[in-house]
C-alpha positions in Angstrom: 94.6 -35.5 -16.1 94.1 -38.0 -19.0 97.1 -38.0 -21.2 96.7 -36.5 -24.6 96.3 -38.7 -27.7 99.5 -38.7 -29.7 99.3 -37.2 -33.2 100.4 -40.5 -34.9 97.7 -42.4 -33.1 95.1 -39.9 -34.2 96.3 -40.2 -37.8 96.0 -44.0 -37.7 92.6 -43.8 -36.2 91.6 -41.3 -38.9 92.6 -43.8 -41.6 90.6 -46.7 -40.2 87.5 -47.7 -42.3 85.5 -47.3 -39.1 85.8 -43.6 -39.4 82.8 -43.5 -41.8 80.7 -45.4 -39.3 81.9 -43.0 -36.6 80.8 -40.2 -38.9 77.3 -41.7 -39.1 77.1 -41.7 -35.3 78.2 -38.0 -35.2 75.7 -37.1 -37.9 72.9 -38.9 -36.0 73.7 -36.8 -33.0 73.7 -33.4 -34.8 70.5 -34.4 -36.6 68.8 -35.1 -33.4 69.9 -31.9 -31.7 68.7 -29.9 -34.8 65.4 -31.8 -34.9 64.8 -30.9 -31.3 65.0 -27.2 -32.3 61.9 -27.5 -34.6 60.1 -30.7 -33.6 57.8 -28.6 -31.3 56.4 -26.7 -34.3 53.8 -29.4 -35.1 53.2 -30.2 -31.4 52.4 -26.6 -30.5 48.6 -26.8 -30.9 48.5 -29.9 -28.7 51.0 -28.4 -26.1 48.9 -25.2 -26.1 45.7 -27.2 -25.3 47.4 -29.2 -22.6 49.6 -26.7 -20.8 47.7 -23.5 -21.8 50.8 -21.2 -22.1 50.5 -17.5 -22.9 51.7 -16.2 -26.2 55.0 -15.1 -24.6 55.5 -18.4 -22.8 54.8 -20.3 -26.1 57.7 -18.3 -27.8 60.0 -19.1 -24.8 59.1 -22.8 -25.1 60.1 -22.6 -28.7 63.3 -20.7 -28.5 64.8 -21.0 -25.0 66.5 -24.3 -26.1 68.4 -22.5 -28.8 69.2 -19.5 -26.6 70.8 -21.7 -24.0 72.8 -23.7 -26.5 74.0 -20.5 -28.2 75.1 -19.1 -24.8 77.1 -22.2 -23.9 78.6 -23.4 -27.1 81.8 -21.4 -27.0 82.4 -22.5 -23.4 81.6 -26.2 -24.2 83.8 -26.1 -27.3 86.7 -24.9 -25.2 85.9 -27.5 -22.6 86.0 -30.3 -25.2 89.4 -29.1 -26.4 90.6 -29.4 -22.8 89.1 -32.6 -21.4 88.5 -34.5 -24.6 85.9 -34.1 -27.3 84.8 -37.8 -27.2 84.4 -37.6 -23.4 82.3 -34.4 -23.7 80.2 -35.9 -26.5 79.3 -39.1 -24.6 78.6 -37.2 -21.4 76.3 -34.8 -23.3 74.5 -37.6 -25.0 73.7 -39.3 -21.7 72.4 -36.0 -20.2 70.4 -35.3 -23.4 68.5 -38.5 -23.1 67.8 -38.1 -19.4 66.5 -34.5 -19.7 64.3 -35.5 -22.6 62.2 -37.4 -20.2 61.6 -34.3 -18.1 60.5 -32.4 -21.3 58.1 -35.2 -22.2 56.3 -35.2 -18.9 56.2 -31.4 -18.2 52.9 -30.4 -16.6 53.1 -26.6 -16.6 54.4 -23.9 -19.0 57.1 -22.9 -16.5 58.3 -26.5 -16.1 58.4 -26.9 -19.9 60.5 -23.8 -20.3 62.9 -25.0 -17.6 63.1 -28.4 -19.1 63.8 -27.0 -22.6 66.6 -24.9 -21.1 68.2 -27.9 -19.5 68.0 -29.7 -22.8 69.9 -26.8 -24.3 72.6 -27.2 -21.7 73.0 -30.9 -22.7 72.8 -30.0 -26.4 75.6 -27.5 -26.0 78.0 -30.3 -25.0 77.1 -32.3 -28.2 77.2 -29.8 -31.0 80.8 -28.5 -31.0 82.2 -32.0 -30.2 80.7 -33.5 -33.4 82.3 -31.1 -35.8 85.6 -31.0 -34.0 85.8 -34.8 -34.0 85.3 -34.7 -37.8 88.3 -32.4 -38.1 90.4 -35.0 -36.3 88.8 -38.1 -38.0 89.4 -36.8 -41.6 92.8 -35.4 -42.4 92.5 -35.4 -46.2 90.9 -32.1 -47.3 88.5 -33.6 -49.9 87.5 -36.4 -47.6 86.9 -33.9 -44.8 84.8 -31.8 -47.1 82.6 -34.8 -47.9 82.3 -35.6 -44.2 81.4 -32.0 -43.4 78.9 -32.2 -46.2 77.2 -35.2 -44.5 77.4 -33.3 -41.2 76.0 -30.1 -42.7 73.2 -32.0 -44.5 72.1 -33.4 -41.2 72.4 -30.0 -39.4 70.4 -28.2 -42.2 67.9 -31.0 -42.7 67.3 -31.4 -39.0 65.2 -28.3 -38.9 63.0 -29.7 -41.7 63.0 -33.3 -40.5 61.6 -32.2 -37.1 58.1 -31.6 -38.4 58.0 -34.9 -40.2 59.1 -36.9 -37.1 56.7 -34.9 -35.0 53.9 -35.5 -37.5 54.4 -39.3 -37.4 54.5 -39.4 -33.6 51.5 -37.0 -33.1 49.4 -39.2 -35.3 49.7 -42.0 -32.8 50.9 -40.6 -29.5 50.7 -37.5 -27.3 53.0 -34.4 -27.7 55.6 -35.6 -25.2 56.5 -38.4 -27.5 58.5 -36.0 -29.7 61.1 -36.0 -26.8 61.1 -39.6 -25.9 62.5 -40.6 -29.3 65.8 -39.0 -28.1 66.4 -41.9 -25.7 67.1 -44.8 -28.1 69.1 -42.5 -30.4 71.3 -41.3 -27.6 71.7 -44.9 -26.4 73.0 -45.9 -29.8 75.3 -42.9 -29.9 76.9 -43.8 -26.5 77.3 -47.5 -27.3 78.7 -47.1 -30.8 80.7 -44.0 -29.9 82.6 -45.7 -27.1 83.9 -48.2 -29.5 84.4 -46.3 -32.8 85.1 -42.6 -32.0 88.8 -41.9 -31.1 89.5 -39.4 -28.4 91.1 -36.1 -29.3 91.9 -32.9 -27.5 94.4 -30.1 -27.3 97.7 -31.6 -26.1 98.6 -28.4 -24.3 95.4 -26.8 -23.1 95.1 -23.8 -20.8 92.6 -23.7 -17.9 88.9 -23.6 -18.5 88.2 -20.0 -17.5 84.9 -19.9 -15.5 84.6 -16.0 -15.7 84.7 -16.3 -19.5 82.0 -19.0 -19.4 79.7 -16.8 -17.3 80.3 -13.7 -19.5 79.5 -15.7 -22.6 76.3 -17.1 -21.2 75.0 -13.8 -19.7 76.0 -11.8 -22.8 74.3 -14.1 -25.4 71.1 -14.6 -23.4 70.9 -10.9 -22.5 71.3 -9.6 -26.1 68.9 -12.2 -27.6 66.3 -11.6 -24.9 66.4 -7.9 -25.6 66.0 -8.4 -29.4 63.1 -10.8 -28.9 61.2 -8.6 -26.4 61.8 -5.4 -28.4 60.4 -7.0 -31.5 57.4 -8.4 -29.6 56.5 -5.6 -27.2 58.5 -2.5 -28.1 61.2 -0.6 -26.2 60.4 -1.3 -22.6 62.7 -0.7 -19.6 63.5 -4.4 -19.2 64.6 -4.5 -22.9 67.1 -1.7 -22.3 68.4 -3.4 -19.2 68.8 -6.7 -20.9 70.5 -5.2 -23.9 72.9 -3.2 -21.7 73.8 -6.2 -19.5 74.2 -8.5 -22.5 76.3 -6.1 -24.5 78.5 -5.2 -21.5 79.0 -8.9 -20.8 80.0 -9.7 -24.4 82.4 -6.8 -24.5 84.0 -7.9 -21.3 84.2 -11.5 -22.8 86.0 -10.2 -25.8 88.5 -8.1 -23.8 89.1 -11.0 -21.5 89.8 -13.4 -24.4 92.3 -10.9 -25.8 94.2 -10.8 -22.5 94.2 -14.5 -21.6 97.2 -16.5 -22.8 94.9 -19.5 -23.5 91.5 -18.1 -24.2 88.3 -20.0 -24.7 87.9 -18.4 -28.1 90.8 -16.9 -30.1 89.3 -13.6 -31.1 92.0 -13.1 -33.7 90.0 -15.5 -35.9 87.6 -12.7 -36.6 90.3 -10.6 -38.2 90.2 -13.1 -41.1 87.6 -11.8 -43.6 86.7 -15.2 -44.8 86.1 -16.6 -41.3 83.9 -13.6 -40.3 82.0 -13.8 -43.6 81.4 -17.5 -43.1 80.1 -17.0 -39.5 77.7 -14.3 -40.7 76.4 -16.5 -43.5 75.9 -19.4 -41.1 73.8 -17.3 -38.7 71.5 -15.8 -41.3 71.0 -18.9 -43.4 69.6 -20.7 -40.4 67.6 -17.7 -39.3 65.6 -17.9 -42.5 65.3 -21.7 -42.4 64.3 -22.1 -38.8 61.9 -19.2 -38.7 60.1 -20.4 -41.9 59.7 -24.0 -40.7 58.5 -23.1 -37.3 55.6 -20.9 -38.5 54.7 -22.9 -41.7 54.0 -25.8 -39.4 51.3 -23.8 -37.7 50.0 -22.5 -41.0 49.6 -25.9 -42.5 47.8 -27.3 -39.5 45.7 -24.4 -38.0 45.1 -22.4 -41.2 44.9 -25.1 -43.9 43.6 -27.9 -41.6 46.2 -30.5 -42.3 46.9 -33.3 -39.8 50.2 -33.3 -38.1 51.6 -36.1 -40.3 50.3 -34.3 -43.5 51.9 -31.1 -42.3 55.2 -32.8 -41.6 55.3 -34.5 -45.0 54.4 -31.2 -46.6 57.7 -29.8 -45.2 59.8 -32.7 -46.4 61.1 -30.9 -49.5 63.2 -28.7 -47.3 64.9 -31.7 -45.8 65.5 -33.4 -49.1 66.9 -30.2 -50.6 69.2 -29.6 -47.7 70.6 -33.2 -47.7 71.2 -33.2 -51.5 72.8 -29.8 -51.6 74.9 -30.5 -48.5 76.5 -33.6 -50.1 77.3 -31.7 -53.3 78.4 -28.4 -51.7 82.1 -29.2 -51.4 82.3 -30.3 -55.0 80.4 -27.2 -56.2 82.6 -24.9 -54.1 85.8 -26.4 -55.6 84.5 -26.3 -59.2 83.2 -22.7 -59.0 84.1 -20.8 -55.8 83.2 -20.6 -52.2 81.6 -17.2 -52.5 79.5 -18.1 -55.5 78.1 -21.2 -53.7 77.5 -19.4 -50.4 76.0 -16.3 -51.9 73.9 -18.3 -54.3 72.6 -20.4 -51.4 71.7 -17.3 -49.3 70.0 -15.7 -52.3 68.0 -18.9 -52.9 66.7 -18.8 -49.3 65.9 -15.1 -49.6 64.0 -15.5 -52.9 62.0 -18.4 -51.5 61.0 -16.3 -48.5 60.0 -13.5 -50.9 57.7 -15.9 -52.7 55.8 -16.4 -49.5 54.8 -12.7 -49.3 51.9 -13.6 -51.5 50.7 -16.3 -49.1 47.0 -16.6 -48.3 44.9 -19.3 -46.5 44.1 -20.9 -49.8 47.6 -21.0 -51.3 48.1 -24.4 -53.1 50.8 -26.8 -52.1 52.9 -26.5 -55.3 53.9 -23.0 -54.3 54.7 -24.0 -50.7 56.5 -27.2 -51.7 58.7 -25.4 -54.3 59.5 -22.6 -51.8 60.5 -25.2 -49.2 62.7 -27.1 -51.7 64.5 -24.0 -52.7 65.0 -23.0 -49.0 66.5 -26.5 -48.3 68.9 -26.4 -51.2 70.1 -22.9 -50.4 70.6 -23.6 -46.7 72.4 -26.9 -47.5 74.8 -25.2 -49.9 75.6 -22.1 -47.7 75.7 -23.8 -44.3 77.9 -26.7 -45.4 80.5 -24.7 -47.2 80.8 -22.1 -44.5 81.3 -24.8 -41.9 84.2 -26.2 -44.0 85.7 -22.7 -44.2 85.4 -22.1 -40.5 86.8 -25.5 -39.5 89.7 -25.2 -42.0 90.8 -21.8 -40.6 92.3 -23.2 -37.4 94.8 -25.8 -36.3 93.2 -29.1 -35.3 94.1 -28.4 -31.6 91.6 -25.5 -31.7 88.9 -27.5 -33.6 86.5 -27.4 -30.6 86.6 -23.7 -30.3 86.2 -23.1 -34.1 83.3 -25.7 -34.2 81.7 -23.8 -31.3 81.7 -20.6 -33.4 80.0 -22.4 -36.3 77.5 -24.0 -33.9 76.9 -20.7 -32.1 76.0 -19.1 -35.4 73.7 -22.0 -36.2 71.9 -22.0 -32.8 71.7 -18.2 -32.6 70.3 -18.1 -36.1 67.6 -20.7 -35.1 66.7 -18.7 -32.0 66.7 -15.4 -33.7 64.6 -16.8 -36.6 61.9 -17.9 -34.2 62.3 -14.8 -32.0 62.4 -12.1 -34.6 60.1 -13.5 -37.3 57.9 -15.0 -34.6 57.6 -11.7 -32.8 56.5 -10.0 -36.1 53.9 -12.7 -36.6 52.7 -12.4 -33.0 52.6 -8.6 -33.0 50.5 -8.5 -36.2 48.3 -11.3 -35.0 47.4 -9.7 -31.7 46.0 -6.7 -33.4 43.2 -8.5 -35.3 39.6 -7.2 -34.7 37.4 -9.5 -32.7 34.1 -10.3 -34.4 31.0 -9.0 -32.7 29.3 -11.2 -30.1 32.5 -12.8 -28.8 32.8 -12.7 -25.0 35.7 -10.7 -23.6 37.4 -13.8 -21.9 37.2 -15.8 -25.2 38.5 -12.9 -27.2 41.5 -12.5 -24.8 42.4 -16.2 -25.1 42.0 -16.0 -28.9 44.5 -13.1 -29.1 47.2 -15.0 -27.3 47.9 -17.4 -30.1 46.3 -19.0 -33.1 46.1 -22.3 -31.3 44.4 -20.5 -28.4 41.8 -19.0 -30.9 40.9 -22.4 -32.3 40.5 -23.8 -28.8 38.6 -20.8 -27.5 36.2 -20.9 -30.5 35.1 -24.4 -29.6 32.9 -23.0 -26.8 31.0 -20.5 -29.1 28.0 -21.0 -31.3 28.9 -22.3 -34.8 28.6 -18.9 -36.6 30.5 -16.9 -34.0 33.2 -19.7 -33.8 33.7 -19.6 -37.5 34.0 -15.9 -37.6 36.5 -15.8 -34.8 38.7 -18.6 -36.3 38.6 -17.0 -39.8 39.6 -13.6 -38.4 42.4 -15.2 -36.4 43.7 -17.2 -39.4 43.8 -14.2 -41.7 45.6 -12.2 -39.0 48.2 -15.0 -38.6 48.7 -15.1 -42.4 49.2 -11.3 -42.5 51.9 -11.6 -39.9 53.5 -14.5 -41.7 53.7 -12.5 -45.0 55.3 -9.5 -43.3 57.8 -11.8 -41.5 58.7 -13.5 -44.8 59.3 -10.1 -46.4 61.7 -9.1 -43.6 63.5 -12.4 -43.7 63.8 -12.2 -47.5 65.4 -8.7 -47.3 67.9 -9.8 -44.6 68.9 -12.9 -46.6 69.4 -11.0 -49.9 71.5 -8.3 -48.3 73.6 -11.1 -46.6 74.1 -12.8 -50.0 75.7 -9.6 -51.3 77.8 -9.2 -48.1 79.0 -12.9 -48.4 80.0 -12.2 -52.1 82.3 -9.4 -50.9 83.6 -11.0 -47.7 84.4 -14.5 -49.1 86.4 -13.1 -52.1 89.4 -15.3 -52.7 88.3 -18.0 -50.2 89.0 -21.6 -51.5 88.6 -25.1 -50.1 91.1 -27.2 -52.1 94.3 -28.1 -50.5 93.2 -27.7 -46.9 94.0 -24.5 -45.0 94.6 -21.4 -47.1 97.5 -19.0 -46.7 95.1 -16.4 -45.4 93.9 -18.8 -42.7 97.4 -19.6 -41.6 98.1 -15.9 -41.2 95.5 -15.8 -38.5 97.9 -17.7 -36.2 101.3 -16.1 -36.5 
């Protein structure tokens, strides 16, 4: 076993000027993983035309990546604490680049779903390592808050940057190019990371418990699958089975962690009100952001007729808002309070989603741009401060596990945002009335997805094609409005909950007395 890095060596490494360049590399990694969660939004019409997935397959292509990451993050965070976070980061970066090629050249919907799942496995090795390494690179609380602000800005903005990157690429290349950009970025991460990122891990780790890994993966995927399918198709037998299996596995995981002397995840953390409140806020902030970005990409292209690049640039305010707010979040939380910044951020996202309940095909860009800017600012504030709270609640030896909790909330929120809000959109969309004179096979293809309707209409006479596309577009917008109202309600309720749960939580001075009490 590789010897652990002495504490004084870690401190010296953390004081080197190169730690900021190391931070830049870590931020690049988290940006890319976040981008990959939404970059497919703009490529969806092209992917639909090429691979011809069903509506359900299209949703799986969109969210299986996040599902797998969410299921494995806790396990990978624990693994990084044990074998070394730098080692896990560089291994994951290499795998991420290699699997990206498989995604780019997928030839069937099934192959694409499998490739996205494998990309999720690789992404799960990256995400907890980045935040845990920041915990060990920056020992000064204020410096660390700024570093987490940079990290949080990249994580929040990644969901919004994805469509911009995708738009630029799709203007000039085929849809697979949105994955090939991962290769040079991961190559830079590996080369620079080897030289600048210091290794860190738990000096006295327990074994990596494989039964816990399996229970975490089965539980997360089972529960999320049940939620997605129930929202899309109602209470079917497979939904009950998946929910039961997932819930049972998660319960067994929790009980096992409480019994193990060295658990993958210290469940006592959740007894801390501030920690639990931060995790909940994390999850639901990203739920609103990811769900909105994913479906607005289709609205801008397939309803309003924008090019991929135009649609990507139209979503840029969300990225700008997230970056600016993320960098200022730590200062704001110290000047005011953690709960005011987090609750305010959640309320901002909720109100922006509420504004979209008046959306129609002719809605002008000022309304859309303002809503996206407010969503980005709110997400940047809430996500960055809660990440700081979560990371400061544990000793640095457990930074990987705590980071994994934060990242699990992020990825689960992204997956649920696409799954729940997407299922609402899909359910409403599929019920639209087919105009007269449209053949049954064309109507069936049109009801699978909006992209399918646009493609199917190309084979019809001009008048019939226009009627079919118009009916499909209005049905899609109806679903988007309902999904926005649901998302707004969830975020506003969460803002109130965060105000109560984060009472007394502060950032200044490092770990709080409450946080230390979690580890007697």
